ChimeraX commands (.cxc) that place a marker at each C-alpha (Angstrom):
marker #1 position 114.33,41.09,147.11 radius 0.5
marker #1 position 117.76,39.26,147.51 radius 0.5
marker #1 position 120.73,40.07,145.31 radius 0.5
marker #1 position 120.86,36.28,144.31 radius 0.5
marker #1 position 117.37,36.35,143.21 radius 0.5
marker #1 position 118.04,39.20,140.75 radius 0.5
marker #1 position 121.28,37.71,139.73 radius 0.5
marker #1 position 119.80,34.22,138.56 radius 0.5
marker #1 position 117.15,36.02,136.40 radius 0.5
marker #1 position 119.57,38.45,134.98 radius 0.5
marker #1 position 122.15,35.87,134.21 radius 0.5
marker #1 position 119.68,33.80,132.15 radius 0.5
marker #1 position 118.40,36.95,130.22 radius 0.5
marker #1 position 121.95,37.94,129.23 radius 0.5
marker #1 position 122.78,34.29,128.27 radius 0.5
marker #1 position 119.60,34.40,126.03 radius 0.5
marker #1 position 120.67,37.80,124.41 radius 0.5
marker #1 position 124.35,37.53,124.45 radius 0.5
marker #1 position 125.39,33.93,124.20 radius 0.5
marker #1 position 128.67,34.87,122.67 radius 0.5
marker #1 position 129.56,38.48,121.54 radius 0.5
marker #1 position 127.71,41.50,120.21 radius 0.5
marker #1 position 128.70,41.04,116.55 radius 0.5
marker #1 position 127.53,44.55,115.46 radius 0.5
marker #1 position 129.39,46.26,118.16 radius 0.5
marker #1 position 132.58,44.21,117.80 radius 0.5
marker #1 position 132.61,45.20,114.02 radius 0.5
marker #1 position 131.86,48.97,114.55 radius 0.5
marker #1 position 132.95,50.18,118.08 radius 0.5
marker #1 position 136.53,50.58,119.00 radius 0.5
marker #1 position 137.53,49.19,122.45 radius 0.5
marker #1 position 138.76,52.72,123.55 radius 0.5
marker #1 position 135.51,54.42,122.77 radius 0.5
marker #1 position 133.67,55.46,126.04 radius 0.5
marker #1 position 130.22,57.09,126.28 radius 0.5
marker #1 position 127.38,58.33,128.37 radius 0.5
marker #1 position 123.77,57.20,127.81 radius 0.5
marker #1 position 120.53,58.24,129.40 radius 0.5
marker #1 position 117.24,56.59,130.33 radius 0.5
marker #1 position 114.42,58.59,129.01 radius 0.5
marker #1 position 110.81,58.30,130.16 radius 0.5
marker #1 position 108.59,58.62,127.05 radius 0.5
marker #1 position 105.33,58.60,129.12 radius 0.5
marker #1 position 104.36,59.22,132.81 radius 0.5
marker #1 position 105.43,56.16,134.88 radius 0.5
marker #1 position 106.46,54.78,138.14 radius 0.5
marker #1 position 110.20,53.71,138.00 radius 0.5
marker #1 position 110.78,50.08,138.99 radius 0.5
marker #1 position 113.74,47.86,138.30 radius 0.5
marker #1 position 116.77,49.96,139.18 radius 0.5
marker #1 position 118.46,47.14,141.12 radius 0.5
marker #1 position 117.92,44.78,138.23 radius 0.5
marker #1 position 119.24,47.25,135.76 radius 0.5
marker #1 position 122.46,47.57,138.10 radius 0.5
marker #1 position 122.71,43.92,138.13 radius 0.5
marker #1 position 122.67,43.66,134.31 radius 0.5
marker #1 position 125.56,45.99,133.74 radius 0.5
marker #1 position 127.50,44.77,136.63 radius 0.5
marker #1 position 127.55,41.33,134.75 radius 0.5
marker #1 position 128.29,42.84,131.38 radius 0.5
marker #1 position 131.17,45.10,132.68 radius 0.5
marker #1 position 131.81,45.90,136.17 radius 0.5
marker #1 position 133.34,49.34,135.16 radius 0.5
marker #1 position 130.12,50.80,134.03 radius 0.5
marker #1 position 128.90,53.42,136.32 radius 0.5
marker #1 position 125.15,54.20,136.84 radius 0.5
marker #1 position 123.52,57.23,138.42 radius 0.5
marker #1 position 119.75,57.65,138.78 radius 0.5
marker #1 position 118.05,60.87,139.77 radius 0.5
marker #1 position 115.16,59.16,141.12 radius 0.5
marker #1 position 114.61,56.47,143.89 radius 0.5
marker #1 position 112.94,53.07,143.24 radius 0.5
marker #1 position 109.10,53.54,143.11 radius 0.5
marker #1 position 109.14,57.27,142.32 radius 0.5
marker #1 position 106.84,58.78,139.59 radius 0.5
marker #1 position 108.38,60.47,136.73 radius 0.5
marker #1 position 106.72,62.58,133.98 radius 0.5
marker #1 position 107.01,62.16,130.23 radius 0.5
marker #1 position 110.20,63.58,128.91 radius 0.5
marker #1 position 112.19,63.10,132.11 radius 0.5
marker #1 position 115.91,61.88,131.82 radius 0.5
marker #1 position 116.08,59.79,135.16 radius 0.5
marker #1 position 119.24,57.86,134.81 radius 0.5
marker #1 position 122.65,57.80,133.23 radius 0.5
marker #1 position 125.11,55.11,132.26 radius 0.5
marker #1 position 128.74,55.74,131.63 radius 0.5
marker #1 position 131.41,53.40,130.49 radius 0.5
marker #1 position 132.81,51.53,127.36 radius 0.5
marker #1 position 130.15,52.05,124.43 radius 0.5
marker #1 position 130.33,48.37,123.81 radius 0.5
marker #1 position 129.45,47.41,127.37 radius 0.5
marker #1 position 126.48,50.06,127.12 radius 0.5
marker #1 position 125.19,48.45,123.94 radius 0.5
marker #1 position 125.54,44.89,125.29 radius 0.5
marker #1 position 123.46,45.65,128.29 radius 0.5
marker #1 position 120.95,47.97,126.72 radius 0.5
marker #1 position 118.19,45.78,125.63 radius 0.5
marker #1 position 118.24,43.32,128.61 radius 0.5
marker #1 position 118.15,46.53,130.98 radius 0.5
marker #1 position 115.54,47.97,129.05 radius 0.5
marker #1 position 113.42,44.87,128.99 radius 0.5
marker #1 position 113.44,44.53,132.74 radius 0.5
marker #1 position 112.86,48.21,133.28 radius 0.5
marker #1 position 110.04,48.58,131.02 radius 0.5
marker #1 position 108.09,45.53,132.08 radius 0.5
marker #1 position 108.59,46.21,135.86 radius 0.5
marker #1 position 107.95,49.76,135.62 radius 0.5
marker #1 position 104.71,48.88,133.59 radius 0.5
marker #1 position 103.49,46.66,136.55 radius 0.5
marker #1 position 104.31,49.32,139.18 radius 0.5
marker #1 position 102.60,52.06,137.12 radius 0.5
marker #1 position 99.33,50.21,136.57 radius 0.5
marker #1 position 99.27,49.13,140.22 radius 0.5
marker #1 position 99.95,52.68,141.56 radius 0.5
marker #1 position 97.04,54.05,139.42 radius 0.5
marker #1 position 94.75,51.17,140.67 radius 0.5
marker #1 position 95.82,51.45,144.33 radius 0.5
marker #1 position 95.19,55.04,144.39 radius 0.5
marker #1 position 91.57,54.54,143.27 radius 0.5
marker #1 position 91.02,51.72,145.64 radius 0.5
marker #1 position 92.60,53.26,148.90 radius 0.5
marker #1 position 89.67,55.76,149.58 radius 0.5
marker #1 position 87.35,52.60,149.93 radius 0.5
marker #1 position 89.72,50.57,152.37 radius 0.5
marker #1 position 90.57,48.12,149.48 radius 0.5
marker #1 position 94.02,46.78,148.96 radius 0.5
marker #1 position 95.02,45.44,145.56 radius 0.5
marker #1 position 96.68,41.92,145.60 radius 0.5
marker #1 position 98.48,39.99,142.92 radius 0.5
marker #1 position 98.15,36.23,142.16 radius 0.5
marker #1 position 100.13,33.42,141.21 radius 0.5
marker #1 position 99.41,34.14,137.61 radius 0.5
marker #1 position 102.98,35.23,136.85 radius 0.5
marker #1 position 105.18,34.79,133.76 radius 0.5
marker #1 position 107.51,31.66,134.35 radius 0.5
marker #1 position 110.78,32.70,135.85 radius 0.5
marker #1 position 109.74,36.25,136.63 radius 0.5
marker #1 position 107.62,35.77,139.78 radius 0.5
marker #1 position 110.00,37.13,142.18 radius 0.5
marker #1 position 110.51,40.21,140.26 radius 0.5
marker #1 position 106.85,40.68,139.03 radius 0.5
marker #1 position 105.73,40.43,142.80 radius 0.5
marker #1 position 108.40,42.88,143.72 radius 0.5
marker #1 position 107.16,45.44,141.11 radius 0.5
marker #1 position 103.71,45.01,142.70 radius 0.5
marker #1 position 104.92,46.04,146.10 radius 0.5
marker #1 position 106.82,49.00,144.54 radius 0.5
marker #1 position 103.50,50.03,143.01 radius 0.5
marker #1 position 101.73,50.03,146.39 radius 0.5
marker #1 position 99.97,46.67,146.08 radius 0.5
marker #1 position 100.40,43.72,148.29 radius 0.5
marker #1 position 101.52,40.05,147.47 radius 0.5
marker #1 position 99.14,37.21,147.79 radius 0.5
marker #1 position 100.90,33.64,148.06 radius 0.5
marker #1 position 104.07,33.38,146.51 radius 0.5
marker #1 position 103.70,29.56,146.17 radius 0.5
marker #1 position 101.30,26.84,147.05 radius 0.5
marker #1 position 103.50,26.11,150.26 radius 0.5
marker #1 position 102.52,29.60,151.60 radius 0.5
marker #1 position 98.96,29.09,152.63 radius 0.5
marker #1 position 95.52,27.16,152.45 radius 0.5
marker #1 position 93.61,28.59,149.56 radius 0.5
marker #1 position 90.81,26.18,148.64 radius 0.5
marker #1 position 89.70,26.80,145.18 radius 0.5
marker #1 position 87.00,25.42,142.98 radius 0.5
marker #1 position 88.90,22.39,141.62 radius 0.5
marker #1 position 89.62,21.36,145.36 radius 0.5
marker #1 position 85.84,21.61,146.03 radius 0.5
marker #1 position 85.07,19.52,143.03 radius 0.5
marker #1 position 87.71,16.84,143.62 radius 0.5
marker #1 position 86.42,16.59,147.27 radius 0.5
marker #1 position 82.74,16.08,146.42 radius 0.5
marker #1 position 81.42,19.53,147.08 radius 0.5
marker #1 position 81.63,22.38,149.67 radius 0.5
marker #1 position 79.95,20.39,152.48 radius 0.5
marker #1 position 82.74,17.70,152.23 radius 0.5
marker #1 position 85.51,20.37,152.32 radius 0.5
marker #1 position 83.89,22.00,155.32 radius 0.5
marker #1 position 83.70,18.63,157.02 radius 0.5
marker #1 position 87.35,17.88,156.56 radius 0.5
marker #1 position 88.29,21.22,157.84 radius 0.5
marker #1 position 86.32,20.69,160.94 radius 0.5
marker #1 position 88.00,17.36,161.66 radius 0.5
marker #1 position 91.51,17.86,160.46 radius 0.5
marker #1 position 94.05,19.99,162.33 radius 0.5
marker #1 position 95.62,22.74,160.25 radius 0.5
marker #1 position 97.88,25.63,161.33 radius 0.5
marker #1 position 97.72,27.88,158.30 radius 0.5
marker #1 position 94.97,30.51,157.66 radius 0.5
marker #1 position 92.21,29.30,155.53 radius 0.5
marker #1 position 90.65,31.03,152.50 radius 0.5
marker #1 position 87.98,29.52,150.41 radius 0.5
marker #1 position 87.02,30.35,146.92 radius 0.5
marker #1 position 83.24,30.89,146.73 radius 0.5
marker #1 position 81.26,30.66,143.44 radius 0.5
marker #1 position 77.65,31.24,144.72 radius 0.5
marker #1 position 75.55,32.60,147.49 radius 0.5
marker #1 position 74.43,29.24,148.55 radius 0.5
marker #1 position 78.33,28.13,149.16 radius 0.5
marker #1 position 78.80,31.39,151.02 radius 0.5
marker #1 position 75.93,30.67,153.18 radius 0.5
marker #1 position 77.25,27.17,154.05 radius 0.5
marker #1 position 80.54,28.73,154.89 radius 0.5
marker #1 position 79.18,31.38,157.15 radius 0.5
marker #1 position 77.27,28.80,159.04 radius 0.5
marker #1 position 80.01,26.24,159.54 radius 0.5
marker #1 position 82.07,25.93,162.67 radius 0.5
marker #1 position 85.40,25.80,160.86 radius 0.5
marker #1 position 87.69,28.62,161.30 radius 0.5
marker #1 position 87.59,30.47,157.87 radius 0.5
marker #1 position 89.88,33.46,157.88 radius 0.5
marker #1 position 88.88,34.72,154.43 radius 0.5
marker #1 position 86.42,34.23,151.58 radius 0.5
marker #1 position 87.31,34.74,147.82 radius 0.5
marker #1 position 84.14,35.91,146.01 radius 0.5
marker #1 position 85.12,34.94,142.36 radius 0.5
marker #1 position 83.27,36.11,139.30 radius 0.5
marker #1 position 80.23,37.49,141.19 radius 0.5
marker #1 position 77.72,39.63,139.44 radius 0.5
marker #1 position 77.34,43.32,140.79 radius 0.5
marker #1 position 73.98,42.20,142.26 radius 0.5
marker #1 position 75.32,39.06,143.84 radius 0.5
marker #1 position 78.42,40.86,145.10 radius 0.5
marker #1 position 76.51,43.33,147.01 radius 0.5
marker #1 position 74.29,40.58,148.37 radius 0.5
marker #1 position 77.32,38.59,149.54 radius 0.5
marker #1 position 78.81,41.58,151.42 radius 0.5
marker #1 position 75.52,41.98,153.25 radius 0.5
marker #1 position 75.19,38.29,154.13 radius 0.5
marker #1 position 78.82,38.57,155.60 radius 0.5
marker #1 position 78.06,41.65,157.50 radius 0.5
marker #1 position 74.80,40.27,158.84 radius 0.5
marker #1 position 76.43,36.94,159.91 radius 0.5
marker #1 position 78.83,38.82,162.39 radius 0.5
marker #1 position 81.58,36.36,161.31 radius 0.5
marker #1 position 84.92,37.79,161.21 radius 0.5
marker #1 position 86.17,36.93,157.66 radius 0.5
marker #1 position 88.28,38.96,155.24 radius 0.5
marker #1 position 86.72,39.50,151.84 radius 0.5
marker #1 position 88.67,39.12,148.74 radius 0.5
marker #1 position 87.08,39.82,145.35 radius 0.5
marker #1 position 88.45,38.56,142.05 radius 0.5
marker #1 position 87.34,37.65,138.45 radius 0.5
marker #1 position 88.56,39.65,135.47 radius 0.5
marker #1 position 89.84,42.63,137.58 radius 0.5
marker #1 position 91.77,45.14,135.63 radius 0.5
marker #1 position 92.36,48.87,135.43 radius 0.5
marker #1 position 89.57,49.40,132.84 radius 0.5
marker #1 position 86.88,47.96,134.98 radius 0.5
marker #1 position 87.90,48.86,138.51 radius 0.5
marker #1 position 84.79,51.23,139.14 radius 0.5
marker #1 position 82.57,48.20,139.56 radius 0.5
marker #1 position 84.52,47.01,142.56 radius 0.5
marker #1 position 84.66,50.29,144.52 radius 0.5
marker #1 position 82.40,48.96,147.15 radius 0.5
marker #1 position 82.68,49.43,150.95 radius 0.5
marker #1 position 83.13,45.99,152.76 radius 0.5
marker #1 position 85.62,44.51,150.26 radius 0.5
marker #1 position 89.01,44.06,151.95 radius 0.5
marker #1 position 91.23,42.97,149.01 radius 0.5
marker #1 position 90.77,42.87,145.30 radius 0.5
marker #1 position 92.96,40.43,143.31 radius 0.5
marker #1 position 94.08,40.77,139.85 radius 0.5
marker #1 position 96.02,38.33,137.57 radius 0.5
marker #1 position 96.28,40.98,134.73 radius 0.5
marker #1 position 98.60,43.16,136.62 radius 0.5
marker #1 position 101.27,40.59,136.20 radius 0.5
marker #1 position 100.33,38.37,133.18 radius 0.5
marker #1 position 98.92,40.93,130.84 radius 0.5
marker #1 position 100.48,44.23,131.87 radius 0.5
marker #1 position 101.75,46.66,129.19 radius 0.5
marker #1 position 105.48,47.61,129.24 radius 0.5
marker #1 position 105.90,51.47,129.55 radius 0.5
marker #1 position 108.07,53.32,126.94 radius 0.5
marker #1 position 111.41,53.77,128.01 radius 0.5
marker #1 position 114.51,54.68,125.79 radius 0.5
marker #1 position 118.22,54.34,126.46 radius 0.5
marker #1 position 120.08,56.92,124.13 radius 0.5
marker #1 position 123.85,57.34,123.86 radius 0.5
marker #1 position 124.36,61.09,124.20 radius 0.5
marker #1 position 128.13,61.62,124.34 radius 0.5
marker #1 position 131.26,59.58,123.35 radius 0.5
marker #1 position 134.97,60.02,123.67 radius 0.5
marker #1 position 138.17,58.04,123.20 radius 0.5
marker #1 position 140.53,57.31,125.95 radius 0.5
marker link #1:1,2 radius 0.2
marker link #1:2,3 radius 0.2
marker link #1:3,4 radius 0.2
marker link #1:4,5 radius 0.2
marker link #1:5,6 radius 0.2
marker link #1:6,7 radius 0.2
marker link #1:7,8 radius 0.2
marker link #1:8,9 radius 0.2
marker link #1:9,10 radius 0.2
marker link #1:10,11 radius 0.2
marker link #1:11,12 radius 0.2
marker link #1:12,13 radius 0.2
marker link #1:13,14 radius 0.2
marker link #1:14,15 radius 0.2
marker link #1:15,16 radius 0.2
marker link #1:16,17 radius 0.2
marker link #1:17,18 radius 0.2
marker link #1:18,19 radius 0.2
marker link #1:19,20 radius 0.2
marker link #1:20,21 radius 0.2
marker link #1:21,22 radius 0.2
marker link #1:22,23 radius 0.2
marker link #1:23,24 radius 0.2
marker link #1:24,25 radius 0.2
marker link #1:25,26 radius 0.2
marker link #1:26,27 radius 0.2
marker link #1:27,28 radius 0.2
marker link #1:28,29 radius 0.2
marker link #1:29,30 radius 0.2
marker link #1:30,31 radius 0.2
marker link #1:31,32 radius 0.2
marker link #1:32,33 radius 0.2
marker link #1:33,34 radius 0.2
marker link #1:34,35 radius 0.2
marker link #1:35,36 radius 0.2
marker link #1:36,37 radius 0.2
marker link #1:37,38 radius 0.2
marker link #1:38,39 radius 0.2
marker link #1:39,40 radius 0.2
marker link #1:40,41 radius 0.2
marker link #1:41,42 radius 0.2
marker link #1:42,43 radius 0.2
marker link #1:43,44 radius 0.2
marker link #1:44,45 radius 0.2
marker link #1:45,46 radius 0.2
marker link #1:46,47 radius 0.2
marker link #1:47,48 radius 0.2
marker link #1:48,49 radius 0.2
marker link #1:49,50 radius 0.2
marker link #1:50,51 radius 0.2
marker link #1:51,52 radius 0.2
marker link #1:52,53 radius 0.2
marker link #1:53,54 radius 0.2
marker link #1:54,55 radius 0.2
marker link #1:55,56 radius 0.2
marker link #1:56,57 radius 0.2
marker link #1:57,58 radius 0.2
marker link #1:58,59 radius 0.2
marker link #1:59,60 radius 0.2
marker link #1:60,61 radius 0.2
marker link #1:61,62 radius 0.2
marker link #1:62,63 radius 0.2
marker link #1:63,64 radius 0.2
marker link #1:64,65 radius 0.2
marker link #1:65,66 radius 0.2
marker link #1:66,67 radius 0.2
marker link #1:67,68 radius 0.2
marker link #1:68,69 radius 0.2
marker link #1:69,70 radius 0.2
marker link #1:70,71 radius 0.2
marker link #1:71,72 radius 0.2
marker link #1:72,73 radius 0.2
marker link #1:73,74 radius 0.2
marker link #1:74,75 radius 0.2
marker link #1:75,76 radius 0.2
marker link #1:76,77 radius 0.2
marker link #1:77,78 radius 0.2
marker link #1:78,79 radius 0.2
marker link #1:79,80 radius 0.2
marker link #1:80,81 radius 0.2
marker link #1:81,82 radius 0.2
marker link #1:82,83 radius 0.2
marker link #1:83,84 radius 0.2
marker link #1:84,85 radius 0.2
marker link #1:85,86 radius 0.2
marker link #1:86,87 radius 0.2
marker link #1:87,88 radius 0.2
marker link #1:88,89 radius 0.2
marker link #1:89,90 radius 0.2
marker link #1:90,91 radius 0.2
marker link #1:91,92 radius 0.2
marker link #1:92,93 radius 0.2
marker link #1:93,94 radius 0.2
marker link #1:94,95 radius 0.2
marker link #1:95,96 radius 0.2
marker link #1:96,97 radius 0.2
marker link #1:97,98 radius 0.2
marker link #1:98,99 radius 0.2
marker link #1:99,100 radius 0.2
marker link #1:100,101 radius 0.2
marker link #1:101,102 radius 0.2
marker link #1:102,103 radius 0.2
marker link #1:103,104 radius 0.2
marker link #1:104,105 radius 0.2
marker link #1:105,106 radius 0.2
marker link #1:106,107 radius 0.2
marker link #1:107,108 radius 0.2
marker link #1:108,109 radius 0.2
marker link #1:109,110 radius 0.2
marker link #1:110,111 radius 0.2
marker link #1:111,112 radius 0.2
marker link #1:112,113 radius 0.2
marker link #1:113,114 radius 0.2
marker link #1:114,115 radius 0.2
marker link #1:115,116 radius 0.2
marker link #1:116,117 radius 0.2
marker link #1:117,118 radius 0.2
marker link #1:118,119 radius 0.2
marker link #1:119,120 radius 0.2
marker link #1:120,121 radius 0.2
marker link #1:121,122 radius 0.2
marker link #1:122,123 radius 0.2
marker link #1:123,124 radius 0.2
marker link #1:124,125 radius 0.2
marker link #1:125,126 radius 0.2
marker link #1:126,127 radius 0.2
marker link #1:127,128 radius 0.2
marker link #1:128,129 radius 0.2
marker link #1:129,130 radius 0.2
marker link #1:130,131 radius 0.2
marker link #1:131,132 radius 0.2
marker link #1:132,133 radius 0.2
marker link #1:133,134 radius 0.2
marker link #1:134,135 radius 0.2
marker link #1:135,136 radius 0.2
marker link #1:136,137 radius 0.2
marker link #1:137,138 radius 0.2
marker link #1:138,139 radius 0.2
marker link #1:139,140 radius 0.2
marker link #1:140,141 radius 0.2
marker link #1:141,142 radius 0.2
marker link #1:142,143 radius 0.2
marker link #1:143,144 radius 0.2
marker link #1:144,145 radius 0.2
marker link #1:145,146 radius 0.2
marker link #1:146,147 radius 0.2
marker link #1:147,148 radius 0.2
marker link #1:148,149 radius 0.2
marker link #1:149,150 radius 0.2
marker link #1:150,151 radius 0.2
marker link #1:151,152 radius 0.2
marker link #1:152,153 radius 0.2
marker link #1:153,154 radius 0.2
marker link #1:154,155 radius 0.2
marker link #1:155,156 radius 0.2
marker link #1:156,157 radius 0.2
marker link #1:157,158 radius 0.2
marker link #1:158,159 radius 0.2
marker link #1:159,160 radius 0.2
marker link #1:160,161 radius 0.2
marker link #1:161,162 radius 0.2
marker link #1:162,163 radius 0.2
marker link #1:163,164 radius 0.2
marker link #1:164,165 radius 0.2
marker link #1:165,166 radius 0.2
marker link #1:166,167 radius 0.2
marker link #1:167,168 radius 0.2
marker link #1:168,169 radius 0.2
marker link #1:169,170 radius 0.2
marker link #1:170,171 radius 0.2
marker link #1:171,172 radius 0.2
marker link #1:172,173 radius 0.2
marker link #1:173,174 radius 0.2
marker link #1:174,175 radius 0.2
marker link #1:175,176 radius 0.2
marker link #1:176,177 radius 0.2
marker link #1:177,178 radius 0.2
marker link #1:178,179 radius 0.2
marker link #1:179,180 radius 0.2
marker link #1:180,181 radius 0.2
marker link #1:181,182 radius 0.2
marker link #1:182,183 radius 0.2
marker link #1:183,184 radius 0.2
marker link #1:184,185 radius 0.2
marker link #1:185,186 radius 0.2
marker link #1:186,187 radius 0.2
marker link #1:187,188 radius 0.2
marker link #1:188,189 radius 0.2
marker link #1:189,190 radius 0.2
marker link #1:190,191 radius 0.2
marker link #1:191,192 radius 0.2
marker link #1:192,193 radius 0.2
marker link #1:193,194 radius 0.2
marker link #1:194,195 radius 0.2
marker link #1:195,196 radius 0.2
marker link #1:196,197 radius 0.2
marker link #1:197,198 radius 0.2
marker link #1:198,199 radius 0.2
marker link #1:199,200 radius 0.2
marker link #1:200,201 radius 0.2
marker link #1:201,202 radius 0.2
marker link #1:202,203 radius 0.2
marker link #1:203,204 radius 0.2
marker link #1:204,205 radius 0.2
marker link #1:205,206 radius 0.2
marker link #1:206,207 radius 0.2
marker link #1:207,208 radius 0.2
marker link #1:208,209 radius 0.2
marker link #1:209,210 radius 0.2
marker link #1:210,211 radius 0.2
marker link #1:211,212 radius 0.2
marker link #1:212,213 radius 0.2
marker link #1:213,214 radius 0.2
marker link #1:214,215 radius 0.2
marker link #1:215,216 radius 0.2
marker link #1:216,217 radius 0.2
marker link #1:217,218 radius 0.2
marker link #1:218,219 radius 0.2
marker link #1:219,220 radius 0.2
marker link #1:220,221 radius 0.2
marker link #1:221,222 radius 0.2
marker link #1:222,223 radius 0.2
marker link #1:223,224 radius 0.2
marker link #1:224,225 radius 0.2
marker link #1:225,226 radius 0.2
marker link #1:226,227 radius 0.2
marker link #1:227,228 radius 0.2
marker link #1:228,229 radius 0.2
marker link #1:229,230 radius 0.2
marker link #1:230,231 radius 0.2
marker link #1:231,232 radius 0.2
marker link #1:232,233 radius 0.2
marker link #1:233,234 radius 0.2
marker link #1:234,235 radius 0.2
marker link #1:235,236 radius 0.2
marker link #1:236,237 radius 0.2
marker link #1:237,238 radius 0.2
marker link #1:238,239 radius 0.2
marker link #1:239,240 radius 0.2
marker link #1:240,241 radius 0.2
marker link #1:241,242 radius 0.2
marker link #1:242,243 radius 0.2
marker link #1:243,244 radius 0.2
marker link #1:244,245 radius 0.2
marker link #1:245,246 radius 0.2
marker link #1:246,247 radius 0.2
marker link #1:247,248 radius 0.2
marker link #1:248,249 radius 0.2
marker link #1:249,250 radius 0.2
marker link #1:250,251 radius 0.2
marker link #1:251,252 radius 0.2
marker link #1:252,253 radius 0.2
marker link #1:253,254 radius 0.2
marker link #1:254,255 radius 0.2
marker link #1:255,256 radius 0.2
marker link #1:256,257 radius 0.2
marker link #1:257,258 radius 0.2
marker link #1:258,259 radius 0.2
marker link #1:259,260 radius 0.2
marker link #1:260,261 radius 0.2
marker link #1:261,262 radius 0.2
marker link #1:262,263 radius 0.2
marker link #1:263,264 radius 0.2
marker link #1:264,265 radius 0.2
marker link #1:265,266 radius 0.2
marker link #1:266,267 radius 0.2
marker link #1:267,268 radius 0.2
marker link #1:268,269 radius 0.2
marker link #1:269,270 radius 0.2
marker link #1:270,271 radius 0.2
marker link #1:271,272 radius 0.2
marker link #1:272,273 radius 0.2
marker link #1:273,274 radius 0.2
marker link #1:274,275 radius 0.2
marker link #1:275,276 radius 0.2
marker link #1:276,277 radius 0.2
marker link #1:277,278 radius 0.2
marker link #1:278,279 radius 0.2
marker link #1:279,280 radius 0.2
marker link #1:280,281 radius 0.2
marker link #1:281,282 radius 0.2
marker link #1:282,283 radius 0.2
marker link #1:283,284 radius 0.2
marker link #1:284,285 radius 0.2
view
């Protein structure tokens, strides 16, 4: 993740939260009052977002000093003071909310992804994200997925050929899509979303070079049938499974033969973890 990518998102967030001045701190806090504040994990979590927090305070006041006892992606337990910020109290308070918003959200993603990937790894399954990200936060959210141990699917529509249900409908059916793939040169890997066993059968029989199939919203019974069909076909295609995948129902997808499990919930519906930022010491200079 490039610094300029972080900078752009952070600047927008600070502009929203601090368009002019922090009126409360300007009224109550003297300019020569310095302090130290700590980041406290109020639940077990995976820390993610340290570079973003650093950028927040750099933009607020470049003299603020940050030190973290953990590295990005490390797991910390409830009650751990894992970072400290030192500087003008006014500056600490100006950056507090924006820094926490990023840190709690990104750590929330990394924490859930870490737990899910730990359950999937023994089955040889990799957790993927999707393009179901919050507007303006895609780069950071996909970064958090990687920190958690998952992998990124496409960043954009320009990154690969993923033929989905609406493409198939617009083309007049799966047969028409396969015909176009057969006669049209293409250089990117092709993945096709599959809605039924009938569609899967046609894909496995076609001559087009299909790299992966996306089995979407299959029942447990049909999913097992689909995996068996792919195995018996002898065709080398990667298998991605999607459709309502979240941590709570992960057990139903723990099936050998699945290569990837994709989840939109890990970015669009993740719960922020509980982290607090507490001023601990103050002194005048």
